[in-house]
C-alpha distance (Angstrom), angle and dihedral (degrees) to the residues before:
residue distance angle dihedral
X1 . . .
X2 3.82 . .
X3 3.78 116.2 .
X4 3.82 111.4 -109.3
X5 3.77 118.3 -108.5
X6 3.79 115.3 -93.5
X7 3.81 108.5 -101.4
X8 3.80 119.3 -125.6
X9 3.81 117.3 -93.5
X10 3.78 115.6 -83.9
X11 3.75 93.3 -127.4
X12 3.80 122.4 79.4
X13 3.78 118.5 -114.0
X14 3.81 94.1 -175.8
X15 3.78 119.6 132.8
X16 3.78 116.1 -108.4
X17 3.80 108.5 -155.3
X18 3.78 116.5 -157.5
X19 3.79 127.5 -173.0
X20 3.79 124.9 -160.2
X21 3.80 127.5 -173.2
X22 3.80 116.7 -150.1
X23 3.79 112.0 -159.2
X24 3.79 121.6 -151.8
X25 3.78 139.0 31.1
X26 3.81 103.8 -123.2
X27 3.79 132.0 100.2
X28 3.81 99.0 -68.9
X29 3.80 95.0 41.0
X30 3.79 92.5 52.9
X31 3.81 92.3 47.5
X32 3.81 91.7 49.1
X33 3.78 91.1 47.4
X34 3.80 93.2 50.2
X35 3.80 92.2 46.2
X36 3.80 98.9 45.8
X37 3.82 94.8 41.9
X38 3.81 90.2 67.6
X39 3.81 90.9 69.8
X40 3.79 111.6 11.3
X41 3.78 141.3 45.8
X42 3.80 99.2 -90.9
X43 3.79 129.5 -171.6
X44 3.79 122.7 -173.5
X45 3.81 114.4 -145.8
X46 3.80 127.5 -168.9
X47 3.78 127.9 169.9
X48 3.81 93.5 -178.1
X49 3.82 111.0 115.9
X50 3.83 109.2 -71.1
X51 3.79 94.9 -29.2
X52 3.81 96.1 123.4
X53 3.80 93.9 54.3
X54 3.81 91.9 43.8
X55 3.82 90.0 52.6
X56 3.80 91.8 47.8
X57 3.82 90.6 49.4
X58 3.81 92.7 46.8
X59 3.81 92.3 52.2
X60 3.79 96.4 41.3
X61 3.79 111.4 165.8
X62 3.80 93.5 -27.3
X63 3.79 128.1 104.7
X64 3.80 122.2 -110.5
X65 3.81 114.5 -107.9
X66 3.80 118.8 -144.4
X67 3.79 121.4 -178.0
X68 3.80 110.5 -159.6
X69 3.79 126.3 -155.6
X70 3.82 92.4 -98.6
X71 3.81 88.1 65.2
X72 3.80 93.1 -109.6
X73 3.79 121.6 128.7
X74 3.80 125.2 -134.5
X75 3.78 113.0 -155.1
X76 3.79 112.7 -166.7
X77 3.77 142.3 129.1
X78 3.81 129.5 -134.3
X79 3.77 114.0 -119.9
X80 3.80 90.0 -125.3
X81 3.81 143.8 -8.7
X82 3.78 110.9 -149.0
X83 3.79 149.2 148.0
X84 3.82 92.5 -143.7
X85 3.83 109.4 117.5
X86 3.82 92.4 -161.4
X87 3.83 89.6 80.5
X88 3.82 85.0 79.2
X89 3.80 86.0 81.7
X90 3.83 88.2 70.4
X91 3.79 96.1 47.4
X92 3.79 126.3 111.4
X93 3.81 88.8 176.1
X94 3.80 132.5 18.3
X95 3.80 117.5 -160.0
X96 3.81 117.3 -163.8
X97 3.80 111.6 -157.2
X98 3.80 94.4 164.7
X99 3.82 131.6 109.1
X100 3.79 110.7 -74.0
X101 3.80 92.9 -115.6
X102 3.84 87.6 66.4
X103 3.82 96.9 52.7
X104 3.79 93.6 90.2
X105 3.81 92.8 54.7
X106 3.81 92.3 53.4
X107 3.82 93.2 45.4
X108 3.79 91.0 49.6
X109 3.81 95.6 47.8
X110 3.81 93.8 45.1
X111 3.83 93.6 46.9
X112 3.84 98.2 90.6
X113 3.81 92.8 50.3
X114 3.78 108.5 33.0
X115 3.81 113.8 115.0
X116 3.83 128.5 -139.1
X117 3.79 115.6 -86.0
X118 3.80 95.2 26.6
X119 3.80 114.8 149.4
X120 3.82 111.3 -134.0
X121 3.80 112.3 -166.6
X122 3.81 127.2 -176.4
X123 3.81 119.1 -157.8
X124 2.95 97.7 -139.8
X125 3.81 108.5 5.5
X126 3.82 95.3 -168.7
X127 3.82 110.2 -169.9
X128 3.80 128.2 -17.0
X129 3.80 97.2 -4.4
X130 3.79 92.4 143.7
X131 3.81 92.2 52.7
X132 3.79 91.7 47.8
X133 3.82 90.9 52.4
X134 3.80 89.9 49.9
X135 3.80 91.7 51.5
X136 3.81 95.8 46.2
X137 3.81 97.5 43.8
X138 3.81 97.0 39.2
X139 3.79 113.4 -170.9
X140 3.82 90.7 -1.9
X141 3.80 90.6 67.1
X142 3.82 90.6 73.9
X143 3.81 89.2 63.9
X144 3.82 94.4 49.1
X145 3.80 130.9 78.2
X146 3.81 117.2 -131.4
X147 3.81 120.1 -157.0
X148 3.79 116.4 -169.5
X149 3.81 114.9 -162.9
X150 3.77 121.5 -160.2
X151 3.79 93.2 -141.7
X152 3.80 145.2 -14.6
X153 3.82 118.3 -66.4
X154 3.80 94.3 -129.9
X155 3.76 146.5 30.9
X156 3.78 99.7 -129.0
X157 3.77 147.6 146.9
X158 3.77 138.7 -169.1
X159 3.80 113.1 -111.8
X160 3.80 95.4 -167.1
X161 3.77 111.6 20.4
X162 3.79 113.0 -114.9
X163 3.82 93.4 2.3
X164 3.80 113.8 51.9
X165 3.80 137.8 23.4
X166 3.80 138.8 171.4
X167 3.79 131.6 -144.1
X168 3.81 104.5 -141.3
X169 3.79 94.6 -174.0
X170 3.80 139.8 -10.8
X171 3.80 120.6 -140.5
X172 3.79 116.2 -120.7
X173 3.79 91.6 -133.4
X174 3.79 140.8 -6.0
X175 3.78 131.6 -161.5
X176 3.78 119.4 -119.0
X177 3.79 135.2 169.2
X178 3.80 130.8 -157.5
X179 3.79 131.3 -141.4
X180 3.00 116.4 -131.4
X181 3.82 92.9 32.7
X182 3.80 94.3 -147.9
X183 3.82 88.4 67.6
X184 3.81 91.8 58.4
X185 3.85 97.2 106.5
X186 3.80 92.7 51.4
X187 3.80 94.8 43.6
X188 3.80 93.7 47.3
X189 3.80 92.1 47.7
X190 3.81 90.6 53.5
X191 3.80 95.2 45.2
X192 3.81 94.4 45.2
X193 3.78 89.6 48.4
X194 3.79 90.8 53.0
X195 3.81 95.8 45.5
X196 3.80 98.8 41.0
X197 3.78 126.6 -141.2
X198 3.79 94.6 -31.5
X199 2.92 137.6 80.3
X200 3.78 94.8 37.0
X201 3.80 106.7 -137.6
X202 3.80 102.9 -128.8
X203 3.78 118.7 -158.0
X204 3.78 119.9 -115.1
X205 3.83 112.7 -169.2
X206 3.81 97.1 -123.5
X207 3.79 144.1 -7.6
X208 3.80 93.4 -108.3
X209 3.81 87.9 66.7
X210 3.82 89.4 53.1
X211 3.82 90.3 48.2
X212 3.80 95.5 50.5
X213 3.81 90.9 43.9
X214 3.82 92.0 59.2
X215 3.85 103.1 128.0
X216 3.80 94.2 -167.7
X217 3.80 90.4 65.4
X218 3.81 89.1 63.6
X219 3.81 110.0 23.6
X220 3.79 102.1 48.4
X221 3.82 100.9 43.4
X222 3.80 91.0 37.0
X223 3.80 96.5 53.0
X224 3.81 91.9 42.6
X225 3.81 90.4 52.2
X226 3.80 91.9 44.8
X227 3.81 91.9 57.5
X228 3.82 104.3 31.5
X229 3.82 107.8 31.4
X230 3.82 117.9 113.7
X231 3.80 90.9 -99.4
X232 3.81 91.4 61.5
X233 3.80 108.3 27.0
X234 3.78 130.0 51.1
X235 3.81 95.0 -158.2
X236 3.81 95.1 -106.6
X237 3.82 124.2 123.2
X238 3.81 115.7 -93.0
X239 3.80 123.7 -136.7
X240 3.82 96.4 -123.7
X241 3.77 137.6 19.0
X242 3.82 105.6 -96.2
X243 3.79 118.9 -124.0
X244 3.80 109.9 -101.8
X245 3.81 108.3 -152.5
X246 3.78 98.5 10.8
X247 3.79 89.5 47.5
X248 3.82 94.8 61.4
X249 3.83 107.9 125.6
X250 3.79 133.9 177.3
X251 3.82 96.4 -72.3
X252 3.81 94.0 49.7
X253 3.80 91.0 43.9
X254 3.80 88.5 54.6
X255 3.80 90.2 52.8
X256 3.81 91.8 49.2
X257 3.80 92.9 47.2
X258 3.80 90.1 50.4
X259 3.81 91.8 51.0
X260 3.80 96.4 45.6
X261 3.81 93.2 45.0
X262 3.80 89.9 53.8
X263 3.80 90.8 52.1
X264 3.80 87.8 51.4
X265 3.81 89.1 53.3
X266 3.82 89.5 54.0
X267 3.81 90.1 48.2
X268 3.80 92.4 49.8
X269 3.81 92.1 49.3
X270 3.81 91.7 51.7
X271 3.80 90.7 49.0
X272 3.78 90.1 49.8
X273 3.80 95.7 48.4
X274 3.80 101.0 36.5
X275 3.80 105.2 23.0
X276 3.81 91.0 -124.2
X277 3.77 125.0 167.6
X278 3.82 101.7 -126.4
X279 3.79 96.5 161.0
X280 3.80 92.5 136.3
X281 3.82 93.7 56.9
X282 3.80 91.2 88.8
X283 3.80 127.1 166.7
X284 3.78 119.3 -95.4
X285 3.81 97.9 -98.2
X286 3.80 91.1 51.3
X287 3.80 89.2 48.6
X288 3.80 89.1 57.5
X289 3.80 90.8 48.5
X290 3.82 90.5 49.2
X291 3.79 93.9 49.5
X292 3.80 104.5 31.0
X293 3.81 105.0 19.6
X294 3.82 110.8 150.8
X295 3.81 93.3 17.5
X296 3.81 99.5 76.6
X297 3.79 119.6 85.1
X298 3.82 94.2 -139.6
X299 3.81 122.1 23.0
X300 3.80 97.2 173.5
X301 3.83 98.4 103.0
X302 3.78 138.8 14.9
X303 3.81 90.0 -109.2
X304 3.80 93.0 51.3
X305 3.80 91.7 47.8
X306 3.79 89.9 56.6
X307 3.80 96.0 39.8
X308 3.82 95.0 50.7
X309 3.82 101.1 39.3
X310 3.83 105.4 119.9
X311 3.80 91.1 -154.0
X312 3.81 88.7 66.2
X313 3.79 96.3 50.6
X314 3.79 111.6 142.5
X315 3.83 97.3 -5.3
X316 3.80 110.6 146.1
X317 3.78 138.8 -162.8
X318 3.82 114.8 -85.2
X319 3.79 103.9 -98.6
X320 3.77 143.2 169.5
X321 3.78 122.1 -138.1
X322 3.82 115.5 -121.1
X323 3.81 132.5 163.8
X324 3.78 93.5 -10.7
X325 3.80 92.5 -51.4
X326 3.78 140.4 71.1
X327 3.80 135.8 -100.7
X328 3.81 126.0 -174.6
X329 3.78 121.1 -90.6
X330 3.78 96.0 -130.1
X331 3.81 92.3 -179.4
X332 3.79 91.9 60.3
X333 3.82 117.3 123.4
X334 3.82 90.8 -100.9
X335 3.80 85.2 77.1
X336 3.82 106.3 13.7
X337 3.83 93.0 54.2
X338 3.80 108.2 19.4
X339 3.81 94.9 49.9
X340 3.85 98.6 51.4
X341 3.83 96.2 36.7
X342 3.81 99.5 34.9
X343 3.78 119.5 15.9
X344 3.81 93.0 39.9
X345 3.80 90.5 57.1
X346 3.81 91.0 53.6
X347 3.80 93.2 46.2
X348 3.79 93.8 45.0
X349 3.80 94.4 50.8
X350 3.81 90.2 45.7
X351 3.81 89.6 53.9
X352 3.82 91.3 51.8
X353 3.81 90.7 49.8
X354 3.81 94.8 44.2
X355 3.82 92.4 -120.0
X356 3.84 112.9 154.8
X357 3.83 110.9 -122.8
X358 3.83 107.0 176.1
X359 3.83 96.5 158.6
X360 3.81 92.9 47.7
X361 3.81 88.6 47.8
X362 3.81 90.7 52.6
X363 3.81 96.4 47.1
X364 3.81 94.0 42.3
X365 3.81 92.5 49.5
X366 3.83 89.5 53.2
X367 3.81 94.3 43.0
X368 3.80 95.9 50.5
X369 3.79 89.4 58.4
X370 3.82 90.3 49.4
X371 3.80 93.5 54.1
X372 3.79 95.7 37.7
X373 3.79 98.2 -115.5
X374 3.79 133.5 131.0
X375 3.78 105.0 -141.6
X376 3.79 104.5 140.2
X377 3.78 127.2 42.6
X378 3.80 119.3 -173.3
X379 3.78 90.2 -16.5
X380 3.80 94.2 -52.1
X381 3.79 129.2 112.2
X382 3.79 92.3 -118.3
X383 3.81 106.8 106.4
X384 3.79 124.1 136.6
X385 3.84 91.0 -104.9
X386 3.80 96.4 49.8
X387 3.82 90.4 108.9
X388 3.83 89.0 64.5
X389 3.80 91.7 62.3
X390 3.81 138.5 72.0
X391 3.80 91.8 -117.6
X392 3.83 110.5 129.7
X393 3.82 86.8 -123.9
X394 3.82 88.2 65.2
X395 3.81 87.3 69.8
X396 3.80 94.8 44.7
X397 3.81 93.3 -98.7
X398 3.80 111.3 148.3
X399 3.81 105.1 152.3
X400 3.79 136.4 52.8
X401 3.81 90.8 -117.3
X402 3.82 91.1 55.6
X403 3.80 91.1 47.1
X404 3.79 92.8 50.4
X405 3.79 91.9 47.6
X406 3.81 92.5 54.0
X407 3.81 92.1 44.1
X408 3.80 94.1 45.8
X409 3.80 92.2 -119.3
X410 3.80 121.0 151.4
X411 3.81 115.5 -133.4
X412 3.77 100.6 -156.8
X413 3.77 92.9 116.1
X414 3.77 91.1 -113.2
X415 3.81 125.8 102.1
X416 3.78 106.1 -71.0
X417 3.74 106.9 -178.2
X418 3.79 88.1 120.1
X419 3.76 131.0 -109.6
X420 3.76 117.8 -27.4
X421 3.77 111.6 -98.6
X422 3.77 96.4 -157.3
X423 3.76 118.5 60.4
X424 3.80 115.9 -137.9
X425 3.77 110.5 -85.6
X426 3.76 111.5 -98.5
X427 3.76 116.0 -120.9
X428 3.80 113.3 -105.5
X429 3.79 116.2 -104.2
X430 3.80 116.3 -98.5
X431 3.80 90.6 -104.3
X432 3.79 95.6 48.1
X433 3.81 116.7 108.1
X434 3.80 114.9 -105.3
X435 3.81 90.4 -116.3
X436 3.81 92.9 61.3
X437 3.80 120.3 96.1
X438 3.77 136.8 177.2
X439 3.79 113.8 -100.5
X440 3.78 116.0 -106.7
X441 3.81 124.6 -142.2
X442 3.82 88.6 -99.4
X443 3.83 89.7 53.2
X444 3.80 90.1 52.5
X445 3.81 92.4 49.4
X446 3.79 90.1 50.0
X447 3.80 92.8 48.0
X448 3.79 91.0 48.6
X449 3.77 90.6 50.9
X450 3.81 91.5 45.8
X451 3.76 90.5 55.4
X452 3.78 94.3 48.1
X453 3.77 103.6 30.2
X454 3.77 121.6 111.7
X455 3.78 91.2 -166.2
X456 3.83 104.0 74.1
X457 3.82 128.3 75.3
X458 3.80 112.8 -103.3
X459 3.80 126.6 -151.5
X460 3.81 108.8 -157.8
X461 3.81 121.3 -161.7
X462 3.80 102.0 -153.6
X463 3.81 104.0 165.1
X464 3.85 112.1 144.3
X465 3.83 114.6 -95.5
X466 3.78 118.0 -92.5
X467 3.84 113.4 -120.8
X468 3.80 121.5 -109.2
X469 3.82 93.4 18.9
X470 3.82 92.2 -79.1
X471 3.78 116.5 151.0
X472 3.77 102.9 -149.4
X473 3.81 107.2 118.1
X474 3.83 114.0 83.3
X475 3.77 121.4 -131.1
X476 3.80 116.2 -118.4
X477 3.78 117.1 -89.8
X478 3.79 112.5 -94.2
X479 3.82 111.1 -133.5
X480 3.78 112.2 -117.3
X481 3.82 89.1 -130.0
X482 3.78 88.9 67.9
X483 3.78 92.4 56.0
X484 3.81 95.7 85.6
X485 3.82 110.2 139.6
X486 2.87 132.2 -75.9
X487 3.82 93.4 44.6
X488 3.78 123.6 162.0
X489 3.81 120.3 -158.7
X490 3.80 112.4 -145.5
X491 3.82 109.0 -162.5
X492 3.80 130.5 -171.4
X493 3.81 129.0 -141.3
X494 3.79 97.9 -55.7
X495 3.77 141.6 38.3
X496 3.80 134.5 -125.0
X497 3.77 139.1 159.5
X498 3.76 122.5 -66.4
X499 3.76 114.3 -157.5
X500 3.81 96.3 -129.4
X501 3.83 118.0 61.8
X502 3.83 123.8 -162.6
X503 3.80 90.4 18.3
X504 3.80 108.1 114.5
X505 3.78 127.9 79.3
X506 3.80 92.2 -149.5
X507 3.79 142.9 1.4
X508 3.79 121.3 -153.4
X509 3.81 126.9 -167.2
X510 3.80 109.9 -151.5
X511 3.83 108.1 -159.8
X512 3.79 89.7 -45.8
X513 3.80 108.2 107.9
X514 3.79 88.2 61.0
X515 3.80 89.2 70.2
X516 3.80 96.1 50.0
X517 3.80 115.3 98.3
X518 3.81 87.9 -157.3
X519 3.81 113.8 31.4
X520 3.79 94.5 -173.4
X521 3.85 98.4 86.5
X522 3.83 97.1 51.2
X523 3.80 92.2 43.9
X524 3.80 91.1 47.7
X525 3.81 90.0 49.9
X526 3.79 91.1 50.4
X527 3.79 89.7 51.1
X528 3.82 89.4 51.0
X529 3.79 96.4 53.6
X530 3.83 99.1 37.8
X531 3.80 118.6 84.0
X532 3.81 114.4 -103.9
X533 3.81 111.8 -87.8
X534 3.82 93.8 16.0
X535 3.79 129.2 115.8
X536 3.80 134.6 -74.4
X537 3.78 115.0 179.2
X538 3.76 140.4 170.2
X539 3.78 138.3 -159.0
X540 3.79 106.9 -157.5
X541 3.77 141.6 169.1
X542 3.78 114.5 -122.7
X543 3.81 132.1 -136.3
X544 3.79 117.9 -115.9
X545 3.83 118.7 -121.5
X546 3.80 92.8 -105.3
X547 3.81 93.4 58.9
X548 3.81 108.9 127.3
X549 3.79 117.1 -150.6
X550 3.80 91.6 -165.2
X551 3.81 92.6 55.1
X552 3.86 109.0 93.9
X553 3.80 92.9 -154.1
X554 3.81 91.1 54.1
X555 3.78 90.6 47.6
X556 3.79 89.7 49.6
X557 3.80 90.8 55.4
X558 3.79 91.0 48.7
X559 3.79 91.8 50.5
């Protein structure tokens, strides 16, 4: 009887093409483009003047060179650099790394071409990005996935414009929220896969929390007002540029406290009326503790947090030199961008909710004169330039119901952040060690990114297999110097003893456990070498229901 043909493997080996658009031409856009191009179809898009053509000319036929903060270099080339919005039709993900005032232009130009299921991510989103996308895309917005990031993933700069860039530092984690919330697992998987192991994309319940958390909407206008309003400045040039953050004194602190407390009042009202989880919309002092805790010399007050933050050392107010002295640059982005795209959102939502905001009113009234805009009229968000802002009124929103509809927020009075994306952790079995835990959704995203990421050091154990499935030959000792996190252990079809226990951040079995007749030894070895509480994962093929353990041919295929 002829032996049956060997069936194809259960797992799929099909290619999965993925296309990402990176919008912008500045530091972050060039870093993202260089990073993503190494693994995915990547198209850089810029609508600013002739920037796209200048970038294409600067790069020529060469590859882009990105030096990451591990010292490694990524050499890759985007598939195209263009100002043609129709490329949005190819995109599985669109990353906006442009100033927030430009988001609307990109949304509007992409609208005719964007396909259902596209992930649109703003880094950072600032305030009301999800509502702006909804307004610009219309009915199409319901078929897209919006990801609002609190900040950029990296501190970075280009070293040779259009050709080379450097990542100076990568954040350990960044907050992001997804609209609609039920698409959170998919959106986070895509974004974590693009970014790599770090930063860890940390879930925020909803985009309103990201909007109200926006520190630029409070810090920049507040500090500018505190130093240059009529109460503090006589209009004459000053001898030196004043320190910005380290120069905050009692008056400016009072302004900042007034602004942040009013945002908290808006947050509390939304929680009361809609049952939202806005835990991430913290006040300004707590934001400093979240971001810089342990680095500031004095954390007792908001003023001391700003004065003693080493990251702010020596940073001055934006100024222009005149007559041997300095006057403030009142058209700088601290006002020209952060007021329309941040403070106006806070003030507009407060107006809809009937929340008094006297300090925001005062600072916004001063700032609109500085930047030459008419945003407020008689204390109402109804000026002729309101459409140029992120205020809800700019989109014709005048009631809470209209706001909630645009933001995808339920108004039942119960928590409406959408379905939970992480199932409750299952209790360990009675025989499981106390140190074992069930993987969370964040663990799974990290493991997935560990397996795929090109940006973490890899220790590969490539000793030849031992015959007859015996596990007698030891693996070579791994030098401790190589065990710099994050480290991924890539094992072959057997297990043996590594010399250094509790040393790895993760272990990953790549279609290997399936071949072990007893999976206990390799799993026990992985537990021994991985740090307590860290991750052990596996990517395995599975047996079909008709597999017969008593059939030698089937067992031969499995082996």
